[in-house]
C-alpha positions as CSV (number, residue, x, y, z in Angstrom):
1,M,-20.4,81.2,2.7
2,S,-21.1,82.7,-0.7
3,A,-22.9,80.7,-3.4
4,K,-19.7,80.8,-5.5
5,L,-17.6,79.3,-2.7
6,K,-20.2,76.6,-2.1
7,Q,-20.2,75.7,-5.8
8,Q,-16.4,75.5,-5.7
9,V,-16.4,73.1,-2.7
10,T,-19.2,71.0,-4.3
11,D,-17.2,70.7,-7.5
12,L,-14.1,69.8,-5.6
13,L,-15.8,67.0,-3.7
14,L,-17.5,65.6,-6.7
15,N,-14.4,65.6,-8.8
16,N,-11.9,64.3,-6.2
17,S,-12.8,60.9,-4.7
18,D,-9.8,60.9,-2.4
19,I,-11.1,63.9,-0.5
20,L,-14.5,62.3,-0.3
21,K,-12.9,59.1,1.2
22,L,-11.0,61.1,3.8
23,I,-14.1,63.0,4.8
24,A,-16.2,59.7,5.0
25,E,-13.5,58.1,7.2
26,A,-13.4,61.2,9.5
27,V,-17.2,61.2,9.8
28,S,-17.3,57.5,10.5
29,L,-14.8,57.8,13.3
30,L,-16.8,60.7,14.8
31,I,-20.0,58.6,14.7
32,V,-18.3,55.5,16.3
33,D,-16.7,57.7,18.9
34,K,-20.0,59.3,19.6
35,F,-21.9,56.0,20.0
36,T,-19.1,54.4,22.0
37,N,-19.0,57.2,24.6
38,N,-22.8,57.8,24.8
39,K,-24.8,54.8,25.8
40,E,-27.9,56.9,26.0
41,T,-27.7,57.7,22.3
42,V,-27.1,54.1,21.4
43,G,-30.0,53.0,23.5
44,Q,-32.3,55.5,21.9
45,I,-31.3,54.4,18.4
46,A,-31.7,50.7,19.4
47,E,-35.2,51.4,20.8
48,K,-36.3,53.2,17.6
49,I,-34.9,50.4,15.4
50,S,-36.5,47.6,17.5
51,N,-39.9,49.3,17.2
52,K,-39.8,49.1,13.4
53,P,-42.0,46.3,12.0
54,D,-39.5,45.5,9.2
55,F,-36.7,45.0,11.7
56,I,-38.8,42.6,13.9
57,K,-39.8,40.7,10.8
58,A,-36.2,40.4,9.7
59,I,-35.1,39.1,13.1
60,K,-37.9,36.4,13.0
61,L,-36.9,35.4,9.5
62,N,-33.3,35.1,10.6
63,T,-34.3,32.9,13.6
64,S,-36.5,30.8,11.4
65,D,-33.7,30.3,8.9
66,Q,-31.4,29.2,11.8
67,E,-33.9,26.6,13.0
68,S,-34.5,25.3,9.5
69,L,-30.7,25.0,9.1
70,K,-30.4,23.1,12.4
71,Q,-33.2,20.7,11.3
72,E,-31.6,20.1,7.9
73,L,-28.2,19.5,9.5
74,H,-29.8,17.1,12.1
75,E,-31.6,15.2,9.3
76,S,-28.5,15.0,7.2
77,L,-26.4,13.7,10.1
78,S,-29.1,11.2,11.1
79,F,-29.2,9.9,7.5
80,D,-25.4,9.6,7.3
81,Y,-25.4,7.7,10.6
82,K,-28.1,5.3,9.4
83,N,-26.1,4.7,6.2
84,L,-23.0,4.0,8.2
85,Q,-24.9,1.5,10.4
86,D,-26.3,-0.2,7.3
87,K,-22.9,-0.5,5.7
88,Q,-21.4,-1.8,9.0
89,Q,-24.1,-4.5,9.2
90,E,-23.6,-5.4,5.5
91,L,-19.8,-5.7,6.0
92,E,-20.3,-7.8,9.2
93,K,-22.6,-10.1,7.2
94,I,-20.1,-10.4,4.4
95,C,-17.3,-11.2,6.9
96,R,-19.5,-13.9,8.5
97,E,-20.2,-15.4,5.1
98,M,-16.6,-15.3,4.1
99,R,-15.6,-17.0,7.4
100,E,-18.2,-19.7,6.9
101,T,-17.1,-20.2,3.3
102,N,-13.5,-20.4,4.4
103,Q,-14.3,-23.0,7.0
104,D,-16.3,-25.0,4.5
105,L,-13.3,-24.9,2.1
106,V,-10.9,-25.9,4.9
107,W,-13.0,-28.9,6.0
108,G,-13.6,-29.8,2.3
109,L,-9.8,-30.1,1.9
110,D,-9.6,-32.0,5.1
111,S,-12.2,-34.5,3.9
112,L,-10.1,-35.1,0.8
113,E,-7.0,-35.6,2.9
114,Q,-8.9,-38.0,5.2
115,Y,-10.2,-39.9,2.1
116,G,-6.6,-40.4,1.1
117,R,-6.1,-42.3,4.4
118,R,-9.1,-44.6,4.0
119,N,-6.8,-47.7,3.5
120,C,-4.7,-46.8,6.6
121,L,-4.9,-48.0,10.2
122,L,-2.8,-47.3,13.3
123,F,-1.6,-50.2,15.5
124,H,-1.0,-49.0,19.1
125,G,1.0,-50.7,21.9
126,V,3.2,-52.8,19.6
127,P,6.5,-53.2,21.5
128,E,9.5,-51.4,19.9
129,P,12.8,-53.1,19.5
130,P,15.6,-52.4,22.0
131,H,16.9,-48.9,21.8
132,G,19.8,-48.6,19.4
133,S,18.5,-51.3,17.0
134,R,19.1,-50.3,13.4
135,S,15.9,-51.6,11.9
136,E,12.5,-53.0,12.6
137,N,10.2,-55.1,10.4
138,T,6.8,-53.5,11.1
139,N,5.1,-55.6,8.5
140,T,6.0,-58.8,10.4
141,A,4.8,-57.3,13.7
142,V,1.4,-56.2,12.5
143,I,0.7,-59.4,10.4
144,A,1.4,-61.5,13.5
145,I,-1.2,-59.4,15.4
146,M,-3.8,-59.8,12.7
147,N,-3.2,-63.5,12.3
148,N,-2.9,-64.5,15.9
149,K,-5.0,-61.9,17.8
150,L,-7.7,-61.0,15.4
151,G,-8.0,-64.4,13.6
152,I,-7.7,-62.8,10.2
153,R,-5.5,-64.3,7.6
154,V,-3.3,-61.5,6.2
155,N,-0.2,-61.9,4.1
156,E,2.7,-59.6,3.2
157,S,1.0,-59.0,-0.2
158,D,-2.0,-57.5,1.5
159,L,0.0,-54.6,2.8
160,D,1.2,-51.6,0.8
161,R,3.7,-50.4,3.4
162,S,4.0,-49.8,7.2
163,H,6.3,-47.9,9.5
164,R,6.6,-46.7,13.1
165,I,5.5,-43.1,13.7
166,G,7.8,-40.7,15.5
167,R,11.1,-41.2,17.1
168,Q,12.0,-44.4,18.9
169,K,10.8,-44.3,22.5
170,R,13.2,-45.0,25.3
171,S,10.2,-46.1,27.5
172,A,8.8,-49.6,26.6
173,A,5.6,-48.7,28.4
174,K,4.5,-46.3,25.6
175,P,5.8,-47.4,22.2
176,G,5.0,-45.3,19.2
177,P,2.1,-46.4,16.9
178,I,2.6,-48.2,13.6
179,I,0.8,-46.9,10.6
180,V,-0.2,-49.6,8.1
181,K,-1.5,-48.9,4.5
182,F,-3.5,-51.9,3.1
183,I,-3.7,-52.7,-0.6
184,S,-7.4,-53.4,-0.3
185,Y,-10.0,-51.3,1.6
186,K,-11.9,-54.5,2.1
187,T,-9.1,-56.1,4.1
188,R,-8.6,-52.9,6.0
189,A,-12.3,-52.7,6.9
190,E,-12.3,-56.4,8.1
191,V,-9.3,-55.7,10.4
192,F,-11.0,-52.6,11.8
193,R,-14.3,-54.4,12.5
194,N,-12.4,-57.0,14.6
195,K,-10.4,-54.6,16.7
196,R,-12.6,-55.4,19.7
197,S,-10.7,-58.7,19.9
198,L,-7.8,-56.7,21.4
199,K,-9.9,-55.3,24.2
200,Q,-8.2,-57.4,26.9
201,T,-4.7,-56.6,25.6
202,R,-2.4,-53.6,25.6
203,L,-2.9,-53.4,21.9
204,G,-5.3,-51.2,20.0
205,I,-6.3,-50.2,16.4
206,T,-7.6,-46.8,15.4
207,E,-8.2,-45.1,12.1
208,S,-5.5,-42.7,10.8
209,L,-7.1,-39.3,11.2
210,T,-5.9,-35.9,10.0
211,R,-4.8,-33.5,12.7
212,K,-8.1,-31.4,12.4
213,R,-10.2,-34.6,12.4
214,A,-8.3,-35.9,15.5
215,E,-9.0,-32.6,17.3
216,L,-12.6,-32.8,16.3
217,Y,-12.8,-36.3,17.7
218,S,-11.2,-35.2,20.9
219,N,-13.7,-32.3,21.4
220,V,-16.6,-34.7,20.7
221,S,-15.3,-37.3,23.2
222,D,-15.0,-34.6,25.9
223,H,-18.5,-33.2,25.3
224,P,-20.7,-33.5,28.5
225,N,-23.6,-35.0,26.5
226,V,-21.5,-37.7,24.8
227,E,-21.6,-41.1,26.4
228,T,-19.0,-42.5,24.0
229,A,-17.5,-41.6,20.6
230,W,-15.7,-43.4,17.8
231,T,-14.8,-43.0,14.1
232,I,-16.0,-44.8,10.9
233,D,-14.1,-44.0,7.8
234,G,-12.9,-40.7,9.2
235,R,-16.4,-39.7,10.3
236,V,-16.8,-39.0,14.0
237,V,-19.8,-40.7,15.6
238,A,-21.1,-39.9,19.1
239,L,-23.7,-41.5,21.3
240,R,-25.7,-38.9,23.2
241,Y,-26.4,-39.3,26.9
242,D,-29.8,-37.8,26.8
243,T,-31.4,-39.5,23.8
244,K,-29.2,-42.5,23.4
245,T,-29.0,-41.8,19.7
246,K,-26.0,-41.8,17.3
247,V,-24.9,-38.5,15.8
248,Y,-22.5,-38.1,12.9
249,I,-20.1,-35.1,13.2
250,E,-18.4,-34.1,10.0
251,S,-17.0,-30.7,11.1
252,P,-17.3,-28.2,14.0
253,K,-20.6,-26.9,12.5
254,D,-22.1,-30.2,13.4
255,L,-21.3,-29.9,17.1
256,C,-24.8,-28.4,17.7
257,K,-26.2,-31.9,16.9
258,L,-24.9,-33.0,20.3
259,T,-27.4,-30.7,22.1
260,D,-30.2,-30.1,19.6
261,P,-33.6,-31.3,20.8
262,N,-34.4,-32.9,17.5
């Protein structure tokens, strides 16, 4: 090829990028085809590259970077997991505190309700009038018990009001109780102190307890370490079997007092 022709080809290639791209693509395809179909050539190239110190160094750096990345990822995940554990424990603590606070509020309200019943007593076993009777004078019935059975002089003026609780029973064997509200706590307390006088009768006198307080009293009475239990002004009192000591139970939180060594 003459020098003039070479110069023309060179100028053409330099001034026409599209032709250069076509030639580059063709050469690339030839190289790929050559390597793909000639494993020996590929092996020789790989051997020469792997013997180069710069290539070995680059491989080691790449491996080191991967290990460093793995370590960083592990530390990050460990840190996040620890944070989640701490947050979970914190939330569990908050939930426990909220439950305890809620229980304290519930029993605080119950104490107020119980205090509103401090002048009330329940009279049990008082016969009901025959079924179908339109009215019953419960004041007269309970005054007769206090005067004749307890030996306490009580008049109509000592009572605020009284009434039978629940529907009229068809069975005379289990009449509904009568709730009595006294004008004076002093009179109420005197009547309650003398309730033992009814021990040999079918009659009985108990305090008017809230539903929650009644459930607490039932649980205390059924406790295996309780010899006997009773109530005083709405407070549950238990006599322990093991120590023969009295324990005051204000709420379920106090049930541990039935088994504590101290």
